[in-house]
C-alpha positions as CSV (number, residue, x, y, z in Angstrom):
1,M,21.8,-6.3,9.6
2,R,19.4,-6.2,12.5
3,S,16.1,-8.0,12.4
4,F,14.9,-8.6,15.9
5,F,11.1,-8.3,16.3
6,V,8.8,-8.2,19.3
7,A,5.1,-7.7,19.5
8,T,3.5,-6.8,22.8
9,A,-0.1,-6.1,23.6
10,V,-0.9,-2.6,24.8
11,L,-4.2,-0.9,25.5
12,T,-5.1,2.1,23.3
13,L,-7.8,4.5,24.3
14,S,-9.3,5.4,21.0
15,A,-12.7,4.6,19.5
16,G,-13.9,2.5,22.4
17,A,-10.6,1.4,24.0
18,A,-9.7,-1.4,21.5
19,L,-6.9,-3.8,22.2
20,A,-4.0,-3.3,19.7
21,Q,-0.5,-4.7,19.3
22,E,2.6,-2.7,19.4
23,C,4.8,-4.0,16.6
24,T,8.4,-3.2,17.2
25,T,11.9,-4.1,16.0
26,D,15.4,-3.1,17.1
27,A,16.2,-1.9,13.6
28,A,16.4,1.9,13.3
29,D,15.9,2.0,9.5
30,A,13.5,0.1,7.2
31,F,16.3,-0.8,4.9
32,D,18.1,-2.6,7.7
33,L,15.4,-5.3,8.0
34,E,15.8,-8.8,6.8
35,P,12.8,-10.3,4.8
36,Q,11.7,-12.4,7.8
37,A,11.6,-9.3,10.1
38,V,9.5,-7.5,7.5
39,E,7.1,-10.4,7.4
40,A,6.9,-10.5,11.2
41,L,6.1,-6.8,11.3
42,Y,3.5,-7.2,8.6
43,D,1.9,-10.2,10.4
44,C,1.6,-8.0,13.5
45,I,0.2,-4.8,11.9
46,Q,-1.9,-6.0,8.9
47,G,-5.1,-6.5,10.9
48,Q,-4.7,-3.1,12.5
49,M,-4.3,-1.5,9.0
50,A,-7.3,-3.3,7.6
51,D,-9.5,-2.3,10.6
52,Q,-8.4,1.3,10.5
53,Y,-8.8,1.8,6.8
54,A,-12.3,0.3,6.9
55,S,-13.3,2.2,10.1
56,Q,-15.0,5.2,8.2
57,G,-16.9,3.1,5.7
58,D,-14.9,3.9,2.6
59,G,-15.7,1.3,-0.1
60,V,-12.1,0.6,-1.1
61,G,-10.9,0.7,2.6
62,A,-13.6,-2.0,3.4
63,Q,-13.0,-4.2,0.4
64,Y,-9.4,-4.2,-0.8
65,R,-8.4,-7.1,1.5
66,T,-10.7,-9.4,-0.6
67,W,-8.7,-8.5,-3.8
68,Q,-5.6,-10.1,-5.2
69,V,-2.4,-9.4,-3.3
70,T,0.4,-8.7,-5.8
71,S,3.6,-9.5,-3.8
72,T,4.9,-12.1,-1.3
73,R,5.5,-9.4,1.3
74,P,5.6,-5.7,1.7
75,A,8.8,-3.9,0.6
76,V,10.3,-0.4,0.6
77,A,10.9,0.8,-2.9
78,G,11.7,4.4,-2.0
79,P,8.7,6.3,-3.2
80,H,5.7,6.9,-0.9
81,G,7.9,8.2,1.9
82,N,10.1,5.1,2.3
83,R,7.1,3.2,3.6
84,F,6.6,-0.5,3.3
85,L,4.0,-1.1,0.6
86,Q,1.7,-4.1,-0.1
87,T,-0.4,-3.7,-3.2
88,F,-3.8,-5.3,-3.9
89,A,-5.5,-5.4,-7.3
90,N,-9.3,-5.6,-7.8
91,D,-10.7,-8.2,-10.2
92,I,-10.6,-5.8,-13.1
93,A,-7.0,-5.0,-12.6
94,A,-5.5,-8.3,-11.4
95,E,-5.0,-10.2,-14.6
96,Q,-3.1,-7.3,-16.4
97,Y,-1.3,-6.0,-13.4
98,L,0.1,-9.5,-12.3
99,K,1.8,-9.9,-15.7
100,F,4.3,-7.2,-14.5
101,E,4.9,-6.3,-18.2
102,E,7.5,-3.6,-18.8
103,E,5.5,-2.1,-21.7
104,F,1.8,-2.1,-22.5
105,D,-0.8,0.4,-23.5
106,A,-3.5,0.6,-20.8
107,M,-5.1,-1.1,-17.8
108,P,-8.8,-1.8,-18.1
109,V,-11.2,1.0,-17.1
110,G,-12.4,0.3,-13.6
111,S,-9.0,-1.1,-12.4
112,V,-8.3,-0.2,-8.8
113,L,-5.0,-0.7,-7.0
114,A,-4.8,-0.2,-3.2
115,K,-1.4,0.1,-1.5
116,E,-1.3,-0.5,2.2
117,S,1.6,1.3,3.9
118,F,3.4,1.3,7.1
119,A,6.7,2.9,8.3
120,L,9.2,2.5,11.1
121,K,9.5,5.3,13.6
122,D,11.7,4.8,16.6
123,G,11.6,1.0,16.0
124,K,7.8,0.9,15.9
125,A,5.7,0.0,12.9
126,R,3.2,2.8,12.3
127,V,0.2,2.5,10.0
128,G,0.5,4.9,7.0
129,P,-2.0,5.9,4.3
130,L,-3.8,3.5,2.0
131,F,-2.9,4.8,-1.4
132,I,-5.5,4.1,-4.2
133,M,-5.3,4.4,-8.0
134,T,-8.5,4.1,-10.1
135,K,-8.3,3.8,-13.9
136,L,-10.9,6.1,-15.5
137,A,-12.4,6.1,-19.0
138,P,-10.3,7.7,-21.7
139,G,-10.4,11.5,-21.2
140,G,-11.5,11.1,-17.6
141,A,-8.2,12.7,-16.4
142,P,-5.9,13.2,-19.4
143,E,-3.4,15.2,-17.3
144,A,-3.0,12.1,-15.0
145,G,-2.9,9.4,-17.7
146,D,-6.6,8.8,-16.9
147,W,-5.9,7.7,-13.4
148,R,-7.5,9.2,-10.2
149,Y,-5.4,9.1,-7.1
150,D,-6.9,8.9,-3.7
151,A,-5.8,7.9,-0.2
152,L,-7.2,7.1,3.2
153,Q,-5.5,8.4,6.3
154,P,-4.5,5.7,8.9
155,N,-7.7,6.5,10.7
156,G,-9.8,5.7,7.6
157,K,-10.7,9.3,6.8
158,V,-10.3,10.5,3.2
159,M,-6.9,12.2,2.7
160,G,-6.7,15.3,0.5
161,I,-4.6,14.5,-2.5
162,Q,-3.3,16.8,-5.2
163,Q,-3.7,14.8,-8.4
164,S,-0.6,16.3,-9.9
165,F,1.6,15.3,-7.0
166,C,0.9,11.6,-7.6
167,A,0.6,11.9,-11.4
168,D,3.9,13.7,-11.8
169,C,5.7,10.6,-10.5
170,H,3.5,7.9,-12.0
171,L,3.6,9.5,-15.5
172,G,7.3,8.6,-15.5
173,Y,6.0,5.1,-16.1
174,D,3.9,6.0,-19.1
175,Y,5.2,3.1,-21.1
176,R,3.2,0.8,-18.7
177,D,0.2,3.0,-18.1
178,S,1.7,4.9,-15.1
179,L,2.3,1.7,-13.0
180,A,5.2,1.3,-10.6
181,Y,5.3,-2.4,-9.6
182,P,6.4,-3.9,-6.3
183,L,10.2,-4.7,-6.1
184,E,11.1,-7.5,-8.4
185,E,12.2,-9.9,-5.6
186,V,8.7,-9.7,-3.9
187,R,6.5,-9.8,-7.0
188,L,3.9,-12.6,-6.8
189,G,5.0,-15.4,-9.2
190,K,8.5,-14.2,-9.6
């Protein structure tokens, strides 16, 4: 499997001509990357993701990086467009979520999970959406297991989300309150 990684500085002319890194690999497919190569790509792109998600002033986009990270590195599980995902849990969610229980009734109301995402395109890491799940009070969204699904585009702007699109997949995990965990080999504490 290929895992070569290179980061080079390039000038981008957006929002005031900021300096950004181009994060590249010689692997054509995300599933071809060794764990060390994934970590190197993430080290390269994580600052860019945090800056971009926070750029429009969204509360979650500005704060999620202060929350509890739930895995040792990003991983591709298949859903979310075969993107690498790194999940963060707010203080309300962290204790229950980090148990990674296979069956339980409900996350506490006010739990928020934020999933950074990036994908490979032509060997370059590209920032994807920040996916957000918020646990509502009972009856707040019964058709979605009382979760609200949101996302931020890579530029930090709110992304239009059809609740049913996210809920239809997540409700398949109704035995653990609609949660799909990071891959087992990258779960924090595993």
